[in-house]
Steps between C-alpha positions, in 0.01 A plus 500: 500500500402532863160399635433864584571611143288219358211585725531872426484430127149364536390814686382523855128526429354309208171687543664839456703362213188364334332838510815668371493264202142608433575873539800474266347263244162673465642847424722352228192335352298823537769711332495257208122536469518880516724484198207362299298819536778754550876544487728198501621487861711181499652498154838613638556158663785293362446194284752245375482332161672187377836621374835425344610865491511634860416849374158370392418309818324779691204716407197679640161346563342763274632659182378832641803494731749369248694823530638412843656184360539158658765606750291799604196275544702261715621786720146640533362158593769453763435841657122446506528159666764626743271781618186286530666204671709712736179676608348156559792397719460824691134409559625168640742695721797336331848640441431716193861603440626144509209386283560769239866408465435125494204532263716692254733201478209253488326688219803536276614141545148364448432711192839419354397135539179574310699663218738204482204261494365686196813425294388336178682172548318459831164654412428463126226243448380449144701420185399846377661650810822309437506630145417854614792510742739310275564216745499125450369385837332618818396356834148629414431627852319817380620816670350366824818297512614814679323364808733201487805723465381713794454188710848375410650841583331493839614144564858593416495791744337294776745212476828665398462856632311452829618832647368683195174307533469612860572860398214477247259349751302818574387508135454125462121495544359232268155497660444870442626487141297194402180633658526829311560304181196281561274805552612639164475158336123489556429783255742368239348152502146643489569691180679201351204273570245755379684512170435126467152500649375196310799302623458628857130410499559150367774445757295613803379157607839350424662765717265419785588133458868592515440684827322199649781274382773727636348568840305190591736242350846654482494685830369213710748249357804728535399595854465129587840418346670783690337405831495120490792403278746774600378597847464877449294711739178669388686833486727361227261257331226754420713763316693217332176340378375834368830583333524164323136452410356845431690803384846493643638806673176695538311197632776415749505861619119518529491172690781605733311820573172317555642255756742753651811294436843637581633728221780257416250230394351661185842641412661157485198343329504786246867434430417140417202602290709731283785253459266220395304741277822579316556128446144463370540794259811339356346153463121497464461711182733268312314194628176666391639559151628143474185320618205743485544696178182335364309613812617860539236609753569193714863613506404857588270392784763257628753783525248713688430222749861391546725807515453656840577871465316752283811635331645156432163365383451784253857465380457124461167556322668736256783256435254212459290697252805595296637145493169332414397759240842469334473119489140511377590753229777271379234230466266733307268593789498875569319592821416854607748653742388569856256220570743272681640781710145621566402156625798483735425851628129420547581191707735706717238772545238262636755344734640839610157639582434198720814561707314750715208263553732218603693729733169597661406132546838419654480805728159383623624144563815618681309755708221267608666160516881524517617825661202556727600665827367339816175657612469702181341451162590641163322814390410600147728803523794271578438308179490831314832599655658183363352542153772599247390849400704513180253251350237774531716720281536219246124443486428874469739553208375182333131591526550864401722404207256234384199732526675774305625262234156346450308830486750726325449621147748378238675838514531490880608135498775588255635739766428275798722213392824701467413695818472179702820388330676800654382393847622149418850641451508559874362152567796356311745717697352392834513136390868546414566656841318204657709238321823679586393541863411134537838411356675721756304327778606156375824443684512123455723439800257692720197342334649154544543572870135604512398169342447599136640166384205320652262764362649455154437126527132567570486741207674259262287200597175696483570699182660237280332199657144631508415863417632513143340172394162563660506845339567337164212257551258779597615711205445209263152427638380859463690626195550191284380558144461879537721686252577870461371661177716490191674813383324660208 
């Protein structure tokens, strides 16, 4: 892929893109909330279940729309996203015709990847699932293994069909997709945490400790390694440190925006983040089952601190919960479902919320001490301009969702949870588009020319030499001896 195509994929103005993510993500969240008090407005969206029979793979988010069928729901979802995103590209003064054609291909390839990733022998987790689907084994990836399939599909296109990748470039916009997904994610995580309020309350101080550990320890060490050991400039070292130590793609993007790095920097860092996150998803849950089954919440917190993208962390948390609960049940210890995944999600929430604060701090440092123009000083408005606006959307949906979940009557709460689940359907789709897009941007020959080999060395040394093990130590210190309740 050419430099021009790569740069175009990250969008010309991150500020405009940030606001677009807010204006797309918030209405999806609002439509979901309106469904609590009135008609179901998002139930037509497509969902994908774990399957062995392809005819049963697709469905609707709400049974109220079951009449349109899974294929009809998929078509409706495609049309809705095509209209909204094409309008967004028009607002950015992009080539709407080229985008619409390219996005059509991107959507269908990405969603086909999600369907493939939901195949039972990839996604089934528990022994009960294996029995249900009549299979003897599974990779136990949960249906979020579709993210991995989407990434692989993108990688194949980037490295073996480069002309096709370049043709898709107008619709390869990972920053926009991930930012919309993160705005929606705030409400979903809020309702999830509110449903486990006692757990969330008891984990508050531990979450704060995780933030301190991630930002004050991880970030500084990774930044030092990148600068001193590998000789990277500040422009590369800062997004790399954020991507490795904090929350992967979103942190790298927020940092790149805050310090005004070239668009190619967060793109390449994000590619590394996703590739290493895939490796972590495939390895860490099984290590957690093997060595931490007697400390399930230590394992859950470790996953939250170690896996560096939200989608991969949640997927890894789900796999870890399934593996540990299955092993514990075989040993006669039956824990309640949801507590391990809730712990992983809570850790990620505290870290995600802090992304905006850290981006603000970095913007202030870069404005006042690194990129200061001669004879001029940084102004508060300049810091605001560098602040990643999509974080505002995340915080708004999180706070609104949490307030509603905590104050709602039991009858309203019973409607709120599935309503937010319908909004989360779109979060999953945007995550899938993100993984596919990052794969398409990962032309290894081009990335190698841009120095990704050296970047990968920094990532490998930092992640497997330091981050994972310090995360395990911190998790053990704060969660050792705490067990989820037993199933009644």
